[in-house]
Kinemage of the C-alpha trace (Angstrom):
@kinemage 1
@onewidth
@group {chain A} dominant
@subgroup {mainchain}
@vectorlist {calphas} color= white
{ca met a 1} P 0.137 -0.005 0.223
{ca phe a 2} L 1.500 3.422 -0.947
{ca ser a 3} L 1.583 5.765 1.776
{ca glu a 4} L -0.005 9.285 1.515
{ca gln a 5} L 3.454 10.725 1.261
{ca asn a 6} L 4.136 8.722 -1.918
{ca leu a 7} L 0.863 9.318 -3.588
{ca arg a 8} L 1.187 13.105 -3.151
{ca arg a 9} L 4.777 12.898 -4.646
{ca thr a 10} L 3.212 10.875 -7.770
{ca gly a 11} L 0.583 13.593 -8.332
{ca ile a 12} L 3.071 16.462 -8.596
{ca ile a 13} L 4.846 14.657 -10.878
{ca ala a 14} L 2.031 13.900 -13.205
{ca val a 15} L 0.916 17.689 -12.932
{ca cys a 16} L 4.440 18.765 -14.088
{ca gly a 17} L 4.065 16.213 -17.138
{ca leu a 18} L 1.163 17.627 -18.175
{ca ile a 19} L 2.356 21.178 -18.322
{ca leu a 20} L 5.550 19.994 -20.349
{ca ser a 21} L 3.209 18.481 -22.799
{ca ala a 22} L 1.224 21.509 -23.102
{ca leu a 23} L 4.481 23.737 -23.948
{ca ile a 24} L 5.585 21.296 -26.419
{ca phe a 25} L 2.515 21.185 -28.528
{ca gly a 26} L 1.999 24.738 -28.596
{ca ser a 27} L 5.207 25.627 -30.015
{ca ser a 28} L 4.644 22.771 -32.792
{ca ala a 29} L 1.416 24.197 -33.680
{ca glu a 30} L 2.756 27.801 -34.169
{ca ala a 31} L 5.623 26.483 -36.472
{ca ser a 32} L 2.979 24.499 -38.534
{ca arg a 33} L 0.899 27.661 -38.765
{ca asn a 34} L 4.067 29.808 -40.151
{ca gln a 35} L 4.739 27.015 -42.643
{ca asp a 36} L 1.341 26.574 -43.768
{ca arg a 37} L 1.161 30.528 -44.459
{ca pro a 38} L 1.271 31.572 -48.198
{ca arg a 39} L 4.439 33.452 -48.894
{ca ser a 40} L 4.753 36.454 -51.202
{ca thr a 41} L 7.210 35.998 -54.010
{ca gln a 42} L 6.721 39.608 -55.362
{ca gln a 43} L 10.220 41.462 -55.068
{ca pro a 44} L 9.761 44.883 -53.518
{ca thr a 45} L 9.279 47.597 -56.043
{ca pro a 46} L 12.379 49.799 -56.516
{ca gly a 47} L 12.081 53.622 -56.008
{ca pro a 48} L 12.352 55.901 -59.309
{ca thr a 49} L 16.121 55.612 -60.591
{ca val a 50} L 17.593 59.225 -60.640
{ca gln a 51} L 19.855 59.693 -63.523
{ca arg a 52} L 22.728 62.174 -63.046
{ca thr a 53} L 23.687 64.158 -66.351
{ca val a 54} L 27.303 65.207 -66.225
{ca pro a 55} L 27.872 68.021 -68.569
{ca ala a 56} L 30.319 66.977 -71.272
{ca gln a 57} L 33.656 68.334 -70.674
{ca pro a 58} L 35.271 70.389 -73.758
{ca thr a 59} L 38.236 68.853 -75.375
{ca ala a 60} L 40.831 71.375 -74.194
{ca thr a 61} L 43.453 71.974 -76.750
{ca pro a 62} L 46.621 72.623 -74.669
{ca thr a 63} L 47.545 76.473 -75.094
{ca pro a 64} L 51.318 76.822 -74.975
{ca ala a 65} L 52.626 78.854 -72.129
{ca pro a 66} L 53.559 82.528 -73.335
{ca gln a 67} L 57.195 82.879 -73.610
{ca thr a 68} L 58.257 85.657 -71.546
{ca gln a 69} L 61.233 87.536 -72.601
{ca arg a 70} L 63.901 87.327 -70.250
{ca pro a 71} L 65.900 90.371 -69.624
{ca thr a 72} L 68.864 88.293 -70.142
{ca gly a 73} L 67.653 86.732 -73.126
{ca thr a 74} L 69.960 84.228 -75.025
{ca asp a 75} L 68.630 84.905 -78.609
{ca arg a 76} L 71.282 83.941 -80.968
{ca ile a 77} L 72.821 86.261 -83.394
{ca ala a 78} L 74.961 83.194 -84.101
{ca pro a 79} L 74.782 81.910 -87.606
{ca thr a 80} L 72.005 79.752 -88.547
{ca leu a 81} L 71.816 77.076 -91.424
{ca gly a 82} L 71.627 78.543 -94.924
{ca glu a 83} L 72.831 81.524 -96.566
{ca pro a 84} L 72.590 84.901 -94.714
{ca pro a 85} L 69.811 86.812 -95.237
{ca pro a 86} L 70.178 90.268 -97.573
{ca pro a 87} L 71.086 93.256 -96.025
{ca pro a 88} L 68.258 95.845 -95.106
{ca arg a 89} L 66.836 98.130 -98.008
{ca leu a 90} L 67.833 101.630 -96.948
{ca lys a 91} L 65.065 103.797 -97.494
{ca pro a 92} L 65.608 107.717 -98.135
{ca thr a 93} L 64.994 110.134 -95.593
{ca pro a 94} L 62.400 112.636 -97.260
{ca thr a 95} L 61.623 116.298 -96.131
{ca pro a 96} L 58.113 116.162 -95.188
{ca thr a 97} L 55.930 118.511 -97.093
{ca pro a 98} L 52.687 119.640 -95.777
{ca pro a 99} L 49.880 118.118 -97.994
{ca glu a 100} L 48.024 120.963 -98.490
{ca glu a 101} L 50.827 122.441 -100.445
{ca leu a 102} L 50.767 119.581 -103.169
{ca asp a 103} L 48.321 119.265 -105.885
{ca ala a 104} L 47.479 116.567 -108.180
{ca glu a 105} L 50.224 116.952 -110.491
{ca ser a 106} L 52.923 117.797 -107.931
{ca ile a 107} L 55.893 115.562 -108.229
{ca val a 108} L 57.927 114.823 -105.200
{ca arg a 109} L 61.747 114.048 -105.786
{ca ile a 110} L 63.821 112.242 -103.047
{ca asn a 111} L 67.877 112.201 -103.371
{ca ala a 112} L 68.242 108.591 -102.702
{ca asp a 113} L 72.213 108.818 -103.741
{ca leu a 114} L 73.228 111.113 -100.563
{ca val a 115} L 76.078 109.660 -98.671
{ca gln a 116} L 75.939 110.062 -94.725
{ca leu a 117} L 78.937 110.496 -92.457
{ca his a 118} L 79.512 110.771 -88.962
{ca val a 119} L 82.864 112.527 -88.136
{ca arg a 120} L 84.717 113.309 -85.283
{ca val a 121} L 87.356 115.870 -84.972
{ca ile a 122} L 90.166 115.728 -82.753
{ca asp a 123} L 93.303 117.356 -81.944
{ca arg a 124} L 96.644 115.524 -81.613
{ca asn a 125} L 95.803 114.556 -78.092
{ca asn a 126} L 92.749 112.670 -79.087
{ca arg a 127} L 90.529 115.294 -77.091
{ca pro a 128} L 87.065 116.419 -79.290
{ca ile a 129} L 86.588 119.814 -80.976
{ca asp a 130} L 83.341 120.514 -81.224
{ca asn a 131} L 83.049 123.949 -82.784
{ca val a 132} L 83.850 123.434 -86.169
{ca pro a 133} L 81.804 125.303 -88.634
{ca arg a 134} L 80.250 123.817 -91.918
{ca ser a 135} L 82.436 125.913 -93.997
{ca asp a 136} L 85.746 124.334 -92.816
{ca phe a 137} L 84.703 120.746 -93.777
{ca his a 138} L 85.830 119.289 -97.325
{ca val a 139} L 84.529 115.870 -98.493
{ca phe a 140} L 86.618 113.870 -101.273
{ca glu a 141} L 85.537 110.411 -102.882
{ca asp a 142} L 88.485 108.862 -104.853
{ca gly a 143} L 90.324 112.114 -104.130
{ca val a 144} L 87.320 114.288 -106.001
{ca pro a 145} L 85.562 117.227 -104.183
{ca gln a 146} L 81.987 116.283 -103.244
{ca pro a 147} L 79.278 118.857 -102.479
{ca ile a 148} L 77.924 118.806 -98.944
{ca glu a 149} L 74.188 118.881 -98.957
{ca thr a 150} L 73.380 118.695 -95.225
{ca phe a 151} L 75.377 119.341 -92.096
{ca thr a 152} L 74.397 119.215 -88.429
{ca arg a 153} L 76.057 119.169 -84.660
{ca glu a 154} L 73.070 118.120 -82.828
{ca glu a 155} L 72.868 115.089 -80.706
{ca val a 156} L 70.800 112.311 -82.033
{ca pro a 157} L 69.565 109.026 -80.686
{ca ile a 158} L 72.495 106.418 -80.494
{ca ser a 159} L 71.888 102.705 -81.247
{ca tyr a 160} L 75.121 100.630 -80.390
{ca gly a 161} L 75.852 97.088 -79.287
{ca leu a 162} L 78.254 95.766 -76.490
{ca ala a 163} L 79.995 92.787 -77.320
{ca val a 164} L 82.005 91.111 -74.853
{ca asp a 165} L 84.721 88.259 -75.382
{ca thr a 166} L 83.794 85.906 -72.433
{ca ser a 167} L 86.406 83.197 -73.650
{ca gly a 168} L 88.735 82.103 -70.956
{ca ser a 169} L 91.458 84.346 -71.884
{ca leu a 170} L 89.177 87.360 -70.289
{ca arg a 171} L 88.761 85.535 -67.285
{ca ser a 172} L 90.919 87.831 -64.794
{ca gln a 173} L 89.500 90.893 -66.446
{ca leu a 174} L 85.619 90.078 -66.814
{ca gln a 175} L 84.343 91.881 -63.835
{ca ser a 176} L 86.267 94.942 -64.574
{ca val a 177} L 84.722 94.910 -68.235
{ca ile a 178} L 81.223 94.453 -66.598
{ca asp a 179} L 81.646 97.529 -64.646
{ca ala a 180} L 83.149 99.433 -67.459
{ca gly a 181} L 79.977 98.462 -69.365
{ca lys a 182} L 77.756 99.699 -66.809
{ca ile a 183} L 79.455 103.086 -66.875
{ca ile a 184} L 78.686 103.300 -70.665
{ca ile a 185} L 75.020 102.272 -69.941
{ca asn a 186} L 74.461 104.491 -67.529
{ca ser a 187} L 75.454 107.690 -69.671
{ca asn a 188} L 72.478 106.474 -72.297
{ca lys a 189} L 70.330 109.289 -72.881
{ca pro a 190} L 66.397 109.371 -73.875
{ca gly a 191} L 66.059 107.663 -77.261
{ca asp a 192} L 69.520 105.506 -76.643
{ca glu a 193} L 69.097 101.816 -77.078
{ca thr a 194} L 71.800 99.096 -76.534
{ca phe a 195} L 72.043 95.443 -76.779
{ca leu a 196} L 74.569 92.864 -75.380
{ca val a 197} L 76.495 90.224 -77.142
{ca arg a 198} L 78.883 87.528 -75.410
{ca phe a 199} L 80.856 85.608 -77.738
{ca ile a 200} L 83.614 82.778 -77.642
{ca ser a 201} L 83.229 80.411 -80.724
{ca ser a 202} L 81.331 80.687 -83.877
{ca asp a 203} L 78.291 78.839 -82.369
{ca lys a 204} L 78.596 80.528 -79.509
{ca ile a 205} L 77.713 84.109 -80.582
{ca glu a 206} L 74.777 85.158 -78.328
{ca thr a 207} L 72.536 88.187 -77.515
{ca val a 208} L 71.902 88.507 -73.944
{ca gln a 209} L 69.705 91.269 -74.257
{ca asp a 210} L 68.412 92.712 -77.495
{ca phe a 211} L 67.946 96.466 -78.033
{ca thr a 212} L 66.345 98.265 -75.162
{ca ser a 213} L 66.560 101.733 -73.601
{ca asn a 214} L 65.621 99.996 -69.930
{ca lys a 215} L 68.990 100.298 -68.100
{ca asp a 216} L 67.844 97.748 -65.332
{ca leu a 217} L 67.496 94.729 -68.085
{ca leu a 218} L 70.823 95.872 -69.316
{ca met a 219} L 72.745 95.774 -66.110
{ca asp a 220} L 71.151 92.496 -65.402
{ca gly a 221} L 72.356 91.076 -68.720
{ca leu a 222} L 75.687 92.473 -67.852
{ca asp a 223} L 75.653 90.749 -64.521
{ca ser a 224} L 74.777 87.391 -66.079
{ca phe a 225} L 78.021 87.084 -68.205
{ca tyr a 226} L 80.188 84.356 -67.604
{ca val a 227} L 83.480 82.691 -68.622
{ca glu a 228} L 83.375 79.695 -71.179
{ca gly a 229} L 85.708 77.746 -73.062
{ca gly a 230} L 86.341 77.671 -76.793
{ca gln a 231} L 88.155 79.066 -79.715
{ca thr a 232} L 87.284 82.626 -79.932
{ca ala a 233} L 85.680 83.956 -83.097
{ca ile a 234} L 86.146 87.633 -83.086
{ca ile a 235} L 85.756 88.009 -86.999
{ca asp a 236} L 82.341 86.294 -86.777
{ca ala a 237} L 81.183 88.045 -83.828
{ca val a 238} L 82.198 91.517 -85.181
{ca tyr a 239} L 80.483 90.665 -88.636
{ca leu a 240} L 77.272 89.436 -86.771
{ca ser a 241} L 76.972 92.123 -84.135
{ca ala a 242} L 77.628 95.042 -86.670
{ca glu a 243} L 75.193 93.933 -89.275
{ca his a 244} L 72.311 93.478 -86.289
{ca val a 245} L 73.126 97.161 -85.132
{ca ser a 246} L 73.025 98.303 -89.212
{ca glu a 247} L 69.832 96.551 -89.612
{ca tyr a 248} L 68.161 97.856 -86.493
{ca lys a 249} L 65.440 100.562 -87.434
{ca lys a 250} L 67.149 101.176 -90.535
{ca gly a 251} L 63.977 101.179 -92.691
{ca asp a 252} L 62.253 103.755 -90.384
{ca glu a 253} L 61.294 106.899 -92.143
{ca gly a 254} L 63.199 109.862 -90.865
{ca asp a 255} L 65.977 107.642 -89.650
{ca arg a 256} L 68.785 109.615 -88.188
{ca arg a 257} L 70.364 107.377 -85.561
{ca arg a 258} L 73.987 106.984 -84.884
{ca arg a 259} L 75.031 103.588 -84.987
{ca ala a 260} L 77.856 101.961 -83.347
{ca leu a 261} L 79.551 98.768 -81.913
{ca ile a 262} L 81.784 98.392 -78.812
{ca val a 263} L 83.929 95.263 -78.498
{ca ile a 264} L 85.782 94.226 -75.735
{ca thr a 265} L 88.309 91.423 -76.710
{ca asp a 266} L 91.960 90.348 -76.435
{ca gly a 267} L 92.059 90.449 -80.125
{ca glu a 268} L 93.147 87.011 -81.012
{ca asp a 269} L 90.877 85.406 -83.569
{ca arg a 270} L 91.258 81.799 -83.484
{ca asn a 271} L 88.408 80.226 -85.507
{ca ser a 272} L 86.328 82.457 -87.217
{ca phe a 273} L 84.118 81.322 -90.500
{ca tyr a 274} L 84.290 84.542 -92.169
{ca lys a 275} L 87.721 85.692 -93.435
{ca gln a 276} L 88.840 89.414 -92.689
{ca glu a 277} L 88.537 90.278 -96.531
{ca gln a 278} L 84.574 89.180 -96.261
{ca leu a 279} L 84.437 91.315 -92.796
{ca phe a 280} L 85.680 94.572 -94.238
{ca ser a 281} L 83.834 94.071 -97.359
{ca arg a 282} L 80.541 94.123 -95.150
{ca leu a 283} L 81.457 96.635 -92.828
{ca arg a 284} L 81.793 99.091 -95.761
{ca glu a 285} L 78.378 98.679 -96.778
{ca glu a 286} L 77.391 99.817 -93.007
{ca asp a 287} L 77.328 102.985 -91.202
{ca val a 288} L 78.459 101.544 -87.856
{ca gln a 289} L 81.541 102.733 -85.959
{ca ile a 290} L 83.433 100.147 -84.117
{ca phe a 291} L 85.177 101.167 -80.777
{ca val a 292} L 87.457 98.210 -79.476
{ca ile a 293} L 89.120 97.761 -76.385
{ca gly a 294} L 91.957 95.009 -76.561
{ca phe a 295} L 93.507 93.197 -73.805
{ca val a 296} L 96.556 92.244 -75.983
{ca asn a 297} L 99.330 92.287 -73.178
{ca glu a 298} L 98.941 88.654 -72.367
{ca leu a 299} L 99.170 87.489 -76.053
{ca asp a 300} L 102.548 85.898 -77.266
{ca lys a 301} L 104.859 88.408 -78.739
{ca asp a 302} L 107.014 86.024 -80.680
{ca ala a 303} L 106.992 86.074 -84.333
{ca gly a 304} L 107.755 83.308 -86.809
{ca leu a 305} L 109.952 83.749 -90.035
{ca ile a 306} L 106.818 84.273 -92.437
{ca arg a 307} L 104.106 85.057 -89.895
{ca lys a 308} L 103.533 87.971 -87.324
{ca ser a 309} L 103.467 87.083 -83.614
{ca pro a 310} L 99.644 86.531 -82.088
{ca arg a 311} L 99.783 90.210 -80.336
{ca glu a 312} L 100.904 91.988 -83.538
{ca lys a 313} L 97.866 90.115 -85.429
{ca ala a 314} L 95.537 91.002 -82.838
{ca val a 315} L 96.630 95.038 -82.895
{ca ala a 316} L 96.613 95.304 -86.568
{ca leu a 317} L 92.919 93.557 -86.407
{ca ile a 318} L 91.657 96.070 -83.881
{ca asn a 319} L 93.154 99.156 -85.212
{ca lys a 320} L 91.930 98.264 -88.880
{ca leu a 321} L 88.399 97.680 -87.466
{ca ala a 322} L 88.503 101.326 -85.583
{ca thr a 323} L 90.131 103.076 -88.590
{ca glu a 324} L 87.929 102.097 -91.316
{ca thr a 325} L 84.765 102.511 -89.530
{ca gly a 326} L 85.706 105.958 -87.949
{ca gly a 327} L 85.834 104.575 -84.648
{ca arg a 328} L 88.637 104.209 -81.845
{ca ala a 329} L 90.924 101.387 -80.677
{ca phe a 330} L 92.027 101.174 -77.179
{ca phe a 331} L 94.582 99.125 -75.583
{ca pro a 332} L 94.821 99.322 -71.802
{ca asp a 333} L 97.737 98.179 -69.633
{ca ser a 334} L 95.267 97.117 -66.795
{ca val a 335} L 91.820 97.197 -65.969
{ca ala a 336} L 92.419 100.266 -63.817
{ca glu a 337} L 92.099 102.237 -67.030
{ca leu a 338} L 88.457 100.832 -68.102
{ca pro a 339} L 86.591 103.698 -66.320
{ca gln a 340} L 88.461 106.384 -68.302
{ca ile a 341} L 88.100 104.618 -71.682
{ca ala a 342} L 84.497 103.946 -70.975
{ca asn a 343} L 84.024 107.797 -70.684
{ca asp a 344} L 86.347 108.467 -73.608
{ca ile a 345} L 84.023 106.234 -75.675
{ca ile a 346} L 80.846 108.131 -74.465
{ca arg a 347} L 82.228 111.306 -75.400
{ca asp a 348} L 83.434 110.466 -78.894
{ca leu a 349} L 79.817 109.030 -79.355
{ca arg a 350} L 78.659 112.519 -78.277
{ca thr a 351} L 81.098 114.782 -80.043
{ca gln a 352} L 80.266 114.330 -83.743
{ca tyr a 353} L 79.030 115.902 -86.865
{ca val a 354} L 76.656 114.388 -89.448
{ca ile a 355} L 77.467 115.314 -93.036
{ca ala a 356} L 75.405 114.176 -95.910
{ca tyr a 357} L 76.924 114.509 -99.515
{ca asn a 358} L 75.821 113.842 -102.958
{ca pro a 359} L 78.528 111.968 -104.586
{ca thr a 360} L 79.796 113.074 -108.373
{ca asn a 361} L 80.325 109.530 -109.664
{ca lys a 362} L 76.795 108.338 -110.482
{ca thr a 363} L 78.279 104.775 -111.924
{ca gln a 364} L 76.397 101.881 -110.616
{ca asp a 365} L 79.147 99.319 -110.665
{ca gly a 366} L 79.550 98.191 -107.199
{ca thr a 367} L 82.926 99.332 -106.852
{ca tyr a 368} L 84.923 100.538 -103.709
{ca arg a 369} L 85.124 104.264 -103.489
{ca ala a 370} L 87.553 105.864 -100.805
{ca ile a 371} L 86.049 108.782 -98.820
{ca lys a 372} L 88.297 111.228 -96.880
{ca val a 373} L 87.283 114.124 -94.965
{ca thr a 374} L 89.538 117.220 -94.039
{ca val a 375} L 89.004 120.288 -92.084
{ca asp a 376} L 90.661 123.615 -92.449
{ca gln a 377} L 93.573 124.681 -89.925
{ca pro a 378} L 92.951 128.253 -88.448
{ca ser a 379} L 96.126 129.837 -87.516
{ca asn a 380} L 97.669 129.840 -84.286
{ca ser a 381} L 95.801 126.767 -83.199
{ca glu a 382} L 96.104 123.386 -82.571
{ca lys a 383} L 95.999 120.800 -85.476
{ca arg a 384} L 92.616 119.724 -86.437
{ca ile a 385} L 91.975 115.794 -87.616
{ca ala a 386} L 88.879 114.433 -89.058
{ca leu a 387} L 87.864 110.948 -88.536
{ca thr a 388} L 85.318 109.127 -90.398
{ca arg a 389} L 84.790 105.616 -92.130
{ca thr a 390} L 87.472 105.427 -95.322
{ca gly a 391} L 85.011 104.201 -98.054
{ca arg a 392} L 82.096 103.090 -99.088
{ca leu a 393} L 80.571 100.403 -101.912
{ca ala a 394} L 78.623 101.833 -104.886
{ca arg a 395} L 75.468 100.250 -105.857
{ca arg a 396} L 75.522 97.927 -108.729
{ca glu a 397} L 72.962 98.489 -111.675
{ca gly a 398} L 69.497 97.093 -110.635
{ca gln a 399} L 70.029 96.976 -107.166
{ca asn a 400} L 68.861 99.233 -104.324
{ca thr a 401} L 71.676 98.613 -101.910
{ca pro a 402} L 75.164 96.419 -102.341
{ca arg a 403} L 74.696 92.866 -101.157
{ca pro a 404} L 77.169 91.045 -98.842
{ca pro a 405} L 79.356 88.393 -100.265
{ca thr a 406} L 77.392 85.160 -100.820
{ca val a 407} L 78.788 82.698 -98.188
{ca arg a 408} L 77.402 80.192 -95.569
{ca met a 409} L 77.036 81.094 -91.728
{ca pro a 410} L 79.243 79.021 -89.635
{ca gly a 411} L 78.315 75.368 -89.191
{ca thr a 412} L 76.785 74.872 -92.498
{ca pro a 413} L 78.098 71.605 -93.909
{ca asn a 414} L 79.188 70.297 -97.272
{ca lys a 415} L 79.251 73.548 -99.070
{ca lys a 416} L 81.891 75.977 -99.967
{ca pro a 417} L 81.421 79.593 -99.709
């Protein structure tokens, strides 16, 4: 017989079993309902698609950056391939006539044959004389007196080049040369224009600064000069620099500019393309005065049996450049003389007479005509000496101006001049 206690325990166990069965059955029924519930197969409707319109980018054509001219530009006036360009066509300088004074049948005649000379007058100590009247001047061409058409003493603008030999031979003098160049440039007056050239060999003749009246640009250009190795080509440098001066503004109406070239070098030409004969033939076509400062003391003085010494050759070239163009040569013993030389060049450029004559020989045969200018000698005064270019080339028939020799520029291969 079960005790009352056992019966009570058995009842509790039975109740717990019933509760557990009810919980299990409820969970199973809920799961079954979820499985029997129909499932939706429709995908959610997407929202409207926003299309972004990206503006088409224009195809940009690359624009080259503007080339800014440097104050110390390095435009070459060095030779390029091919023949040199023809010289400028010189335009006559007509005397302006008010239009109202001309009628339909009027004829204006301009004398294009006038030859213009820039004349310096000095005493025996090379001091300028600036009070010589027109009546005291006499011009001769091939020994024949020429009629003077115009005469003036007034100052006119000066266009000049400063060409400096920057080869190793001038290494020790370069800074003093630069300082002397600054003295000359600082003397520029309104209307004056200068260009700078550094030269070594034929392929290293460069404009550091082209023609400008801006002194700051010119000073910066001088400060940029540096020494470089190479075989000095003085003849080529003078040929190209003088041509550049001659062509500058040459065609301008009313042009009355004075043109000059100042060259600083040791005078020893080692490897030029042009020959001396070609250089001086070209200079006779140009009204460019050449002033040369020659540091020749370091050159060898020893001569051979059939040749001049390097120093003698340099001195002869420098003197000829100055004499034939109406300029002047300087041979300093030291750089300490450069400031005074610079002032002498300034004075010579400013103290000049401009004479134009009408040549009596009208033959257009391209021949060389020797020119000489003399001045009367007043009594009881120092001797007066007139200096100008020594000659000119006459025109050839059918040509407006004489032409230079047809030669290659340096560096052009496989042809002969």
